[in-house]
C-alpha positions as CSV (number, residue, x, y, z in Angstrom):
1,M,13.0,14.0,-11.1
2,S,11.8,17.6,-11.6
3,I,9.3,18.0,-14.5
4,S,8.9,21.6,-15.6
5,S,7.8,21.0,-19.2
6,C,5.9,18.4,-21.2
7,L,8.0,15.5,-22.5
8,I,6.0,15.5,-25.8
9,C,4.9,19.1,-26.7
10,K,7.5,20.9,-24.5
11,K,5.0,23.3,-23.2
12,K,5.5,24.4,-19.6
13,E,1.8,24.6,-18.5
14,I,1.8,21.7,-16.1
15,Y,-0.6,20.7,-13.3
16,E,-0.6,17.7,-11.1
17,K,-2.9,15.0,-9.7
18,D,-2.4,12.4,-7.0
19,Y,-1.3,9.1,-8.6
20,D,-3.8,6.2,-8.4
21,N,-7.2,7.1,-7.0
22,H,-6.5,10.7,-7.7
23,V,-10.1,11.4,-6.7
24,L,-10.8,9.2,-3.7
25,D,-14.2,7.5,-3.4
26,F,-14.9,6.1,0.0
27,S,-18.4,4.8,-0.8
28,L,-19.0,1.0,-0.7
29,K,-19.1,0.9,-4.5
30,G,-15.8,2.9,-4.7
31,I,-14.1,0.5,-2.2
32,I,-15.3,-2.5,-4.1
33,K,-14.0,-1.1,-7.4
34,L,-10.7,-0.3,-5.8
35,M,-10.3,-3.8,-4.4
36,A,-11.6,-5.7,-7.4
37,P,-8.2,-6.6,-8.9
38,Y,-7.3,-8.4,-5.6
39,F,-10.4,-10.4,-4.9
40,H,-8.9,-13.6,-6.2
41,L,-6.2,-13.3,-3.5
42,I,-8.6,-12.9,-0.6
43,I,-8.7,-16.4,0.7
44,P,-7.6,-17.5,4.2
45,K,-4.2,-18.7,3.1
46,S,-3.6,-15.4,1.2
47,A,-4.4,-12.8,3.8
48,E,-0.8,-12.1,4.6
49,R,0.1,-12.2,0.9
50,L,-2.6,-9.7,0.1
51,K,-1.2,-7.4,2.8
52,R,2.3,-7.6,1.3
53,V,0.9,-6.9,-2.2
54,A,-0.9,-3.8,-1.1
55,T,2.1,-2.5,0.9
56,R,4.4,-3.0,-2.1
57,H,1.9,-1.1,-4.3
58,L,1.7,1.8,-1.9
59,T,5.4,2.2,-1.9
60,L,6.3,1.4,-5.5
61,F,3.5,3.4,-7.3
62,R,2.7,6.6,-5.4
63,G,3.2,10.3,-5.6
64,K,1.9,12.7,-8.3
65,V,1.2,12.7,-12.0
66,K,2.4,15.8,-13.9
67,I,-0.1,16.6,-16.7
68,C,0.3,19.0,-19.6
69,K,-2.5,21.5,-20.1
70,N,-1.7,21.8,-23.8
71,C,-1.6,18.2,-25.2
72,G,-3.0,16.3,-22.2
73,Y,0.0,14.0,-21.7
74,G,0.8,12.9,-18.2
75,M,3.7,11.2,-16.5
76,M,4.4,10.0,-13.0
77,A,6.6,12.5,-11.2
78,K,8.6,9.7,-9.5
79,I,9.1,6.7,-11.7
80,P,10.2,3.4,-10.1
81,S,13.7,2.2,-11.1
82,D,14.1,-0.3,-13.9
83,R,15.1,-2.9,-11.3
84,E,11.9,-2.4,-9.4
85,L,9.8,-2.5,-12.5
86,N,11.5,-5.7,-13.8
87,R,10.9,-7.5,-10.5
88,Y,7.3,-6.3,-10.5
89,Y,6.5,-7.4,-14.0
90,S,8.3,-10.7,-13.8
91,N,6.4,-11.8,-10.7
92,Q,3.8,-9.7,-9.0
93,Y,1.9,-8.2,-12.0
94,W,0.6,-11.6,-13.3
95,T,0.1,-13.0,-9.8
96,E,-2.3,-10.2,-9.0
97,R,-4.3,-10.8,-12.2
98,G,-4.6,-14.5,-11.7
99,T,-4.3,-15.1,-15.5
100,G,-3.0,-18.5,-16.4
101,E,-1.7,-19.5,-19.8
102,K,-4.6,-22.0,-20.4
103,V,-7.2,-19.3,-20.3
104,F,-6.6,-18.1,-23.9
105,K,-4.7,-21.0,-25.3
106,S,-7.6,-22.2,-27.5
107,R,-9.8,-19.1,-27.4
108,Y,-7.8,-16.4,-29.1
109,K,-10.3,-16.4,-32.0
110,T,-13.1,-15.4,-29.7
111,N,-11.2,-12.8,-27.7
112,D,-13.2,-9.6,-28.1
113,R,-10.3,-7.2,-27.7
114,A,-8.1,-9.1,-30.2
115,I,-10.9,-9.3,-32.7
116,N,-11.5,-5.6,-32.6
117,Q,-7.8,-4.6,-32.7
118,V,-7.1,-6.8,-35.7
119,K,-10.2,-5.6,-37.5
120,F,-9.0,-2.0,-36.9
121,V,-5.6,-2.8,-38.4
122,L,-7.0,-4.7,-41.4
123,D,-9.4,-1.9,-42.1
124,N,-6.7,0.7,-42.2
125,I,-3.5,-1.0,-43.5
126,E,-2.5,-1.3,-47.1
127,K,-3.4,-4.7,-48.5
128,N,-0.5,-5.0,-50.9
129,I,2.4,-4.7,-48.5
130,A,4.5,-7.7,-47.4
131,I,4.3,-8.6,-43.8
132,K,6.6,-11.5,-42.8
133,K,7.7,-10.8,-39.3
134,V,5.4,-9.5,-36.5
135,L,6.5,-8.5,-33.0
136,E,4.1,-8.1,-30.1
137,I,5.5,-6.3,-27.1
138,G,4.0,-7.0,-23.7
139,A,2.2,-9.9,-25.4
140,A,0.8,-12.1,-22.6
141,H,-1.5,-14.5,-24.5
142,A,-0.7,-12.8,-27.9
143,S,-4.3,-13.2,-29.1
144,S,-4.1,-10.3,-31.5
145,S,-0.9,-11.6,-33.1
146,L,-2.3,-15.1,-33.4
147,L,-5.5,-13.8,-35.0
148,F,-3.5,-11.5,-37.3
149,R,-1.5,-14.4,-38.5
150,D,-4.7,-16.3,-39.3
151,L,-6.3,-13.4,-41.2
152,W,-3.5,-11.8,-43.1
153,L,-3.2,-12.4,-46.9
154,N,-0.6,-15.1,-46.3
155,N,-0.4,-16.9,-43.0
156,Q,3.3,-17.6,-43.3
157,I,4.0,-14.8,-40.9
158,K,6.6,-15.5,-38.2
159,L,5.5,-14.3,-34.8
160,Y,7.8,-12.9,-32.1
161,V,6.9,-11.7,-28.6
162,C,8.5,-9.7,-25.9
163,E,7.0,-10.7,-22.5
164,S,8.3,-10.8,-18.9
165,G,5.7,-13.1,-17.5
166,K,7.4,-16.4,-16.9
167,Q,4.2,-18.5,-17.1
168,W,3.8,-17.9,-20.9
169,V,7.0,-19.6,-22.0
170,N,5.5,-23.0,-22.8
171,Y,2.4,-21.3,-24.2
172,Y,4.5,-19.6,-26.8
173,K,6.3,-22.8,-27.8
174,N,3.0,-24.6,-28.4
175,A,1.6,-21.7,-30.4
176,N,4.8,-21.5,-32.6
177,I,5.7,-18.1,-31.3
178,R,9.3,-17.1,-30.6
179,L,9.9,-15.4,-27.3
180,I,12.6,-13.0,-28.3
181,S,13.2,-11.1,-25.0
182,D,11.8,-10.5,-21.5
183,Y,12.0,-6.7,-21.8
184,F,12.1,-4.0,-24.4
185,P,14.4,-2.6,-25.8
186,F,16.4,-5.8,-26.5
187,N,19.7,-6.5,-28.2
188,E,18.6,-9.0,-30.9
189,K,19.6,-7.9,-34.5
190,I,16.3,-8.4,-36.1
191,T,13.7,-6.1,-37.8
192,F,10.0,-6.4,-38.2
193,D,7.3,-5.4,-40.7
194,Y,4.6,-4.9,-38.0
195,I,4.8,-4.2,-34.3
196,H,1.7,-4.6,-32.0
197,T,1.4,-3.0,-28.6
198,S,-1.7,-3.3,-26.5
199,H,-1.9,-1.5,-23.1
200,W,1.9,-1.6,-22.8
201,L,3.1,1.8,-23.7
202,E,1.6,3.4,-20.6
203,H,3.8,1.0,-18.5
204,V,7.3,1.7,-19.9
205,S,9.8,3.7,-17.8
206,A,11.8,5.5,-20.6
207,L,9.3,6.6,-23.3
208,N,11.9,8.4,-25.5
209,K,14.1,5.3,-25.5
210,V,11.3,3.0,-26.3
211,M,9.9,5.0,-29.2
212,S,13.4,5.4,-30.7
213,S,14.1,1.7,-30.4
214,I,10.7,0.8,-32.1
215,Y,11.6,3.1,-35.0
216,K,15.0,1.4,-35.4
217,I,13.6,-2.2,-35.6
218,L,10.7,-1.4,-37.9
219,N,11.5,-2.0,-41.6
220,K,10.9,0.7,-44.2
221,N,7.1,1.5,-44.4
222,G,6.6,-0.7,-41.4
223,H,3.5,-0.3,-39.2
224,L,3.0,0.1,-35.4
225,F,-0.2,-0.5,-33.6
226,I,-0.8,1.2,-30.2
227,E,-3.7,0.9,-27.8
228,V,-3.7,2.8,-24.5
229,P,-6.1,4.1,-22.0
230,N,-7.6,7.5,-23.0
231,T,-7.0,10.1,-20.2
232,E,-9.2,12.7,-21.8
233,H,-12.9,13.4,-21.1
234,Y,-13.1,13.6,-17.3
235,Y,-10.5,10.9,-16.7
236,W,-9.0,12.9,-13.9
237,S,-12.4,13.7,-12.4
238,Y,-13.1,10.1,-11.3
239,P,-11.4,7.7,-8.9
240,Q,-9.1,5.4,-10.9
241,T,-7.1,2.4,-10.1
242,D,-4.6,3.0,-12.8
243,R,-1.5,1.6,-11.2
244,P,1.0,0.6,-12.5
245,H,0.6,3.2,-15.3
246,I,3.6,5.6,-15.8
247,H,2.4,7.5,-18.8
248,F,-1.1,8.9,-19.6
249,F,-2.2,9.7,-23.1
250,T,-4.8,11.6,-25.1
251,C,-5.3,11.4,-28.9
252,D,-3.4,14.7,-29.3
253,S,-0.4,13.6,-27.3
254,L,-0.2,10.2,-28.9
255,I,-0.2,11.8,-32.4
256,R,2.4,14.3,-31.4
257,L,4.6,11.5,-29.8
258,S,4.5,9.5,-33.0
259,E,5.4,12.5,-35.2
260,N,8.3,13.3,-32.9
261,Y,9.8,9.9,-33.6
262,G,9.4,9.5,-37.3
263,F,5.9,8.1,-37.7
264,T,2.8,9.3,-39.5
265,C,-0.6,8.5,-38.1
266,V,-2.6,6.4,-40.5
267,F,-5.7,6.3,-38.4
268,I,-6.6,7.0,-34.7
269,E,-9.8,6.6,-32.8
270,E,-11.3,6.6,-29.4
271,Y,-13.5,3.7,-28.5
272,G,-15.3,2.0,-25.6
273,I,-17.5,3.2,-22.9
274,T,-17.2,6.7,-21.5
275,F,-15.8,7.2,-18.0
276,E,-19.1,8.6,-16.9
277,D,-20.9,5.3,-17.8
278,L,-17.9,3.2,-16.6
279,H,-18.3,4.6,-13.2
280,K,-22.0,3.9,-13.3
281,G,-21.1,0.2,-13.5
282,L,-22.0,-0.3,-17.1
283,P,-20.0,-3.0,-19.1
284,A,-17.0,-1.8,-21.1
285,M,-18.1,-2.7,-24.6
286,Q,-15.8,-2.5,-27.7
287,Y,-17.3,0.2,-29.9
288,Q,-16.3,3.4,-31.5
289,N,-17.0,6.4,-29.3
290,K,-15.9,10.0,-29.5
291,K,-15.5,10.1,-25.8
292,G,-14.4,6.5,-25.3
293,S,-12.1,5.4,-22.5
294,Y,-9.5,3.9,-24.8
295,I,-7.4,5.0,-27.8
296,R,-6.2,2.8,-30.7
297,A,-3.9,4.1,-33.4
298,L,-2.1,2.6,-36.5
299,L,1.2,4.4,-37.2
300,K,3.5,4.1,-40.2
301,K,7.2,4.6,-40.3
302,K,8.1,7.5,-42.6
303,D,10.1,6.8,-45.7
């Protein structure tokens, strides 16, 4: 695929970086940081498995990222096929992370990320609107949705999720959540008052199709929450293990994207540790920060 102009702002000032570890760090600290996601696999019986995982990563997610000098949006120059991505997210993605359904089953009320996301939404959403159906896409343990159901004005909310990880099926049944589809977009004829996405949008293959589909299934005046990594403020100057991200966002590009597809931005903020401090090994705390490594936004569907 040839990328000559920005998908979001349409400008043609494009530069490129190597995808994943675009700035290589061969120090001991850099190697440890690179291998950290795979430590749980490094046991005698998993040595060959680890080799296969690393090989698949090198072949599936590689190449260049094309980045817009105007709005900061970036996209992989060579995006894996939907078939490859489906296979990866159904099996390998969760295997690498070693996250089982029991981890969050009884702990969503103390999940730091969920607490801060829901607080952000409740602080910025109108209190007199009706929210009856909530969808979380790429939900995993769905801690934010569960917490939102607890804290909203009436807790009669029906929760729906879209998630490809097979190990969450029983978890959703026990939590009274309906698994509506493995992947998005889906064909179900249902609409929602609120859609929650956390570190999901950067993984989709067809950004235009996804945003159009979200708009269609949101009810009038419906709200959309998005949280993604922030690729501004020296993001490209440090070694990153950002596979399997396909899209790379700044606040500017995320606002422009939402406006392109019929949304207004209610509120947007950067939060979390800076990339400079992150690469010093400091903990990634949840706090507002003008140069934070994450972006969260609350969007509203235009009338």
